[in-house]
C-alpha positions as CSV (number, residue, x, y, z in Angstrom):
1,M,144.7,33.7,40.4
2,I,143.7,37.3,40.4
3,E,141.6,36.0,37.0
4,L,140.6,34.0,38.6
5,I,138.7,36.4,41.1
6,A,137.6,38.6,38.3
7,A,135.7,36.7,36.9
8,K,134.2,35.2,39.6
9,L,133.2,39.2,40.6
10,F,131.5,38.6,37.4
11,D,130.0,35.5,36.6
12,P,126.1,36.5,37.3
13,R,125.2,33.2,39.0
14,F,127.7,33.9,41.9
15,M,126.6,37.4,42.3
16,G,123.1,36.7,42.8
17,T,124.6,33.2,45.2
18,V,126.1,35.8,47.2
19,L,123.4,38.6,47.2
20,T,121.1,36.0,47.8
21,S,122.8,35.1,51.6
22,I,123.2,38.8,52.1
23,A,119.7,39.4,52.0
24,A,118.7,36.1,54.2
25,A,121.2,37.3,56.3
26,A,120.2,40.7,57.0
27,T,116.5,39.5,56.3
28,A,116.9,36.5,60.0
29,F,119.0,39.7,61.9
30,A,116.2,42.0,61.4
31,V,113.5,39.7,63.2
32,A,115.8,38.0,65.1
33,Q,116.9,41.6,66.3
34,P,114.2,42.9,69.0
35,F,114.3,39.6,70.1
36,L,117.9,39.7,71.3
37,E,118.5,43.6,72.7
38,T,117.5,44.6,75.3
39,D,114.1,48.1,75.9
40,R,117.0,50.1,77.7
41,L,113.8,52.5,77.4
42,S,112.0,50.4,79.8
43,K,115.0,49.6,82.4
44,R,115.8,54.1,82.2
45,M,111.8,54.3,82.9
46,K,112.0,51.8,86.1
47,L,115.5,53.5,87.9
48,V,113.9,56.8,86.8
49,S,110.5,55.8,89.1
50,D,112.2,53.9,91.2
51,E,113.9,57.0,92.2
52,R,111.0,59.1,91.8
53,E,109.6,56.5,94.7
54,Q,112.2,56.7,96.8
55,I,112.0,60.7,97.0
56,R,108.4,60.8,97.8
57,R,109.0,58.2,100.1
58,R,111.7,60.0,101.8
59,E,109.4,63.0,102.1
60,R,106.5,61.7,103.5
61,E,108.8,60.0,106.2
62,R,110.5,63.2,106.7
63,A,106.7,64.9,107.3
64,N,105.6,62.4,109.4
65,A,108.7,63.1,111.8
66,K,107.3,66.9,112.3
67,G,104.9,65.5,113.7
68,N,101.2,65.6,112.8
69,L,98.8,68.2,112.1
70,R,96.6,67.7,115.2
71,A,99.2,67.3,118.2
72,E,98.2,66.6,121.8
73,Q,97.5,70.0,123.9
74,K,99.8,70.6,126.5
75,A,98.6,70.6,130.7
76,Y,100.5,73.2,131.9
77,M,99.9,75.0,128.3
78,K,95.9,74.4,128.4
79,N,95.3,75.7,132.1
80,V,97.2,78.5,132.4
81,V,94.7,79.8,128.7
82,E,91.6,78.5,130.6
83,R,92.4,79.9,134.2
84,F,92.8,83.5,132.8
85,D,90.6,83.3,129.4
86,L,93.0,84.5,127.0
87,R,90.5,82.9,123.9
88,R,88.6,85.8,124.9
89,W,91.3,88.9,125.4
90,L,93.7,87.6,123.4
91,G,92.9,85.4,121.0
92,T,91.4,87.1,117.3
93,D,89.8,86.2,114.1
94,T,93.1,87.4,112.6
95,A,95.8,85.5,114.7
96,R,93.9,81.8,114.1
97,I,94.8,82.9,109.9
98,K,97.8,83.4,110.7
99,L,98.3,80.2,112.9
100,M,97.2,78.2,109.9
101,Q,98.9,80.3,107.1
102,A,102.1,79.3,109.4
103,G,101.0,75.6,109.2
104,Y,100.1,75.2,112.4
105,R,96.5,73.8,113.0
106,G,94.3,72.5,115.8
107,P,93.7,73.4,119.6
108,Q,97.2,72.9,120.5
109,A,98.5,76.2,118.3
110,E,95.9,78.1,119.4
111,T,96.9,77.1,123.0
112,A,100.0,77.9,122.3
113,F,100.1,81.3,120.8
114,L,97.8,82.2,123.5
115,F,100.2,81.3,125.8
116,F,103.6,82.7,124.6
117,R,101.6,85.8,123.3
118,L,101.2,86.1,127.7
119,V,104.3,84.8,128.6
120,A,106.1,87.2,126.0
121,P,105.9,89.8,127.4
122,I,106.3,89.6,131.1
123,V,109.1,87.2,130.9
124,M,111.2,90.5,128.5
125,T,109.6,93.3,131.0
126,L,111.2,91.1,134.1
127,G,113.8,90.3,132.6
128,S,115.1,93.6,131.4
129,L,113.9,94.9,134.8
130,F,116.5,92.9,136.2
131,Y,118.8,93.6,133.7
132,F,118.6,97.3,133.6
133,F,118.5,97.4,137.3
134,V,119.1,94.8,139.3
135,I,122.9,94.3,137.4
136,E,123.2,97.7,136.2
137,V,125.0,96.7,132.7
138,L,124.8,100.6,130.7
139,D,125.0,103.1,133.6
140,Q,122.0,105.3,131.6
141,P,120.2,107.3,133.4
142,Y,116.6,105.8,135.1
143,L,114.9,107.4,132.2
144,V,116.7,106.4,129.6
145,R,116.9,103.0,131.3
146,F,112.6,102.6,131.7
147,G,112.6,103.4,128.0
148,L,114.6,100.3,127.0
149,V,112.2,98.2,129.2
150,I,109.2,99.8,127.3
151,L,111.0,98.6,124.3
152,L,111.2,95.5,125.1
153,A,108.0,94.8,126.8
154,L,106.3,95.5,123.6
155,L,108.5,94.1,121.3
156,G,107.4,90.7,123.6
157,I,104.5,91.4,122.8
158,K,105.0,91.8,119.0
159,A,107.3,88.7,119.0
160,P,104.3,85.8,119.1
161,E,102.6,88.0,115.9
162,L,106.9,88.9,114.0
163,F,106.7,84.9,113.9
164,L,103.9,83.6,112.7
165,L,104.3,86.2,109.9
166,N,107.4,85.4,109.6
167,A,106.4,81.6,109.0
168,A,103.7,82.2,107.0
169,K,105.6,84.5,104.6
170,K,108.0,81.2,104.2
171,R,105.2,78.9,103.0
172,Q,103.9,81.1,101.1
173,A,107.0,82.0,98.9
174,E,107.5,78.3,98.8
175,V,103.9,77.7,97.8
176,R,104.7,80.9,95.1
177,K,107.2,78.9,93.6
178,A,105.9,75.3,92.4
179,W,102.3,76.7,92.3
180,P,102.3,76.7,88.3
181,D,103.7,73.5,88.0
182,A,100.6,71.8,90.2
183,L,98.3,73.7,88.1
184,D,100.4,72.0,84.8
185,L,99.8,69.3,86.7
186,T,96.2,69.7,87.4
187,L,95.0,70.6,83.8
188,I,97.4,67.8,82.5
189,C,94.9,65.2,84.9
190,V,91.5,66.9,84.0
191,E,92.1,67.2,80.3
192,S,92.9,63.5,80.6
193,G,89.2,62.7,82.1
194,M,89.8,62.8,86.2
195,A,88.0,63.6,87.8
196,I,88.8,67.0,89.9
197,E,89.6,65.1,94.0
198,H,91.2,62.0,91.9
199,A,93.2,65.2,90.5
200,F,94.1,66.9,93.6
201,R,94.9,63.5,95.1
202,R,97.2,62.8,92.5
203,V,99.0,66.6,92.3
204,S,99.8,66.3,95.8
205,T,101.1,62.9,95.7
206,E,103.4,64.4,92.6
207,I,104.0,67.2,93.9
208,A,106.1,66.8,97.4
209,I,108.8,66.0,96.0
210,S,109.5,70.2,95.3
211,S,107.2,71.1,97.5
212,L,106.3,69.0,100.5
213,V,103.9,72.4,102.0
214,L,101.9,72.4,98.9
215,A,101.6,68.0,98.9
216,E,100.6,69.3,102.8
217,E,97.8,71.4,101.5
218,L,96.7,70.0,98.8
219,G,96.1,66.8,100.2
220,L,94.2,67.7,103.3
221,M,91.8,69.6,101.0
222,T,91.6,66.3,99.2
223,A,90.1,65.0,102.4
224,E,87.8,68.3,103.2
225,M,86.0,67.6,99.1
226,S,85.2,64.2,100.5
227,Y,83.7,64.9,103.6
228,L,81.9,68.0,103.7
229,P,78.7,68.4,102.2
230,D,79.6,71.3,99.7
231,R,82.8,71.8,97.4
232,R,82.9,75.3,97.6
233,Q,83.9,75.0,101.7
234,A,87.7,72.8,101.2
235,Y,88.0,75.6,98.0
236,E,87.3,78.5,99.9
237,N,89.8,76.8,103.2
238,L,92.2,76.3,100.7
239,G,92.7,79.9,99.5
240,L,92.7,81.0,103.3
241,R,95.0,78.7,104.4
242,I,97.5,79.3,101.6
243,G,96.9,83.0,101.3
244,I,98.2,84.6,98.0
245,E,96.6,85.7,95.2
246,P,97.3,82.8,92.2
247,V,95.8,80.5,94.8
248,K,92.7,82.2,95.7
249,A,92.3,83.6,91.7
250,V,91.8,79.3,91.3
251,S,89.5,78.5,94.7
252,T,87.3,81.4,93.2
253,A,87.3,79.1,89.4
254,L,87.0,75.9,90.9
255,I,83.8,77.6,92.3
256,Q,82.4,79.2,89.2
257,A,83.0,75.7,87.8
258,E,81.0,74.5,90.6
259,R,78.6,76.3,90.7
260,Y,78.0,77.2,87.0
261,G,79.5,74.2,84.9
262,T,81.8,76.3,83.3
263,P,84.7,73.9,81.6
264,L,87.7,73.7,83.8
265,G,90.0,73.2,81.9
266,Q,90.7,76.2,79.7
267,A,90.3,78.5,82.8
268,L,92.7,76.2,84.5
269,R,95.2,77.2,81.5
270,V,95.0,80.4,81.8
271,L,95.9,80.2,85.4
272,A,98.7,78.3,85.1
273,Q,100.5,80.6,82.4
274,E,99.3,83.8,84.5
275,S,101.3,81.9,87.4
276,R,104.2,81.6,85.8
277,D,104.0,85.0,84.1
278,Q,103.8,86.5,87.6
279,R,107.3,83.8,88.9
280,M,108.3,85.8,86.4
281,T,108.1,89.0,86.7
282,E,108.9,88.5,90.5
283,A,112.5,87.6,89.1
284,E,112.3,90.2,86.7
285,K,112.1,92.4,89.3
286,K,114.3,90.4,92.2
287,A,116.9,91.0,88.7
288,A,116.1,94.9,88.0
289,A,117.0,95.9,92.0
290,L,120.0,93.9,91.9
291,P,121.8,97.2,91.3
292,P,120.8,99.5,93.8
293,K,121.3,96.9,96.4
294,L,125.2,96.3,95.1
295,T,125.3,100.9,95.3
296,V,126.4,101.1,98.8
297,P,129.0,98.0,99.7
298,M,130.8,98.9,96.0
299,I,131.1,102.8,97.3
300,L,132.0,101.2,101.3
301,F,134.0,98.2,100.5
302,F,135.3,97.8,96.2
303,L,135.7,101.6,95.2
304,P,138.4,102.4,98.5
305,V,140.3,99.0,97.4
306,L,140.2,100.1,93.8
307,F,141.8,103.5,95.0
308,V,144.7,102.1,96.8
309,V,145.3,100.2,93.8
310,I,145.2,102.5,91.8
311,I,146.8,105.2,94.0
312,T,149.5,103.2,96.4
313,P,152.3,102.6,92.8
314,A,152.0,106.4,92.9
315,V,152.7,107.5,96.8
316,I,155.6,104.5,96.7
317,Q,157.4,107.3,93.8
318,I,156.6,110.0,95.0
319,M,158.6,109.2,98.5
320,R,161.1,107.3,96.6
321,A,161.8,110.9,94.7
322,S,161.3,112.6,97.8
């Protein structure tokens, strides 16, 4: 049996037939394999695309749930503002800019701001007078209570402005975080041959997953570019609404490219790199400021516990020895 197998193995005709069969089978398998196996990459890309569309749809529904950019004016606020002519006495350009930066647009936002700017100090003053002089919660001299009333009245005057300032800072922080990514996407769209309007429209759709605020601002800018006679005004409005230096620098670069015909791709690449470097610098500043901030909590909370853990066994031994 072994001799027969050895003879077959050393038989040139038999080995040629076996090798030819193996080569034919391998060739048939190589030809049929692309038709037999499924395209896993396409399925994964389709799943990712569907998931992105679901996230985008959810973000849009959440944005629509917050209301439109222009809400209807409330009658009582409008009557108070018009009767006392608050736009003349309390309305300022700085307040309008802060309203835009905080995300409040339209006449309703300005009407509500002027209304609360009038009502807040009155409510704080009357409430503090009732609290300190009618209920007499604090057993303090009248001069001290009058001082607290004046302090609360000043707080009521500044409360609407502080609210707007806080809301504007939150939106600016969110835009500052997502702005380098938006510039990278814009650069890719522009270098692929897409027009600047379509590029910003596409970026506003894609960036909504990470920053709804920036998507809203870019969408509003593309809308302004479609109906304003000059694009420069749309770029300036974007920098004014957001109010941070990276956005203002991009607005200036876009205005110069529109006016002088300079290449936009190189400018966007440099500005995107500067935005990323600035974001990294801010992160390093926060990391460098962490040790001084931890000094006081360590002194107040960690060191007393550490001293107790170290000294308590020695105190117990001394008390036992005595």
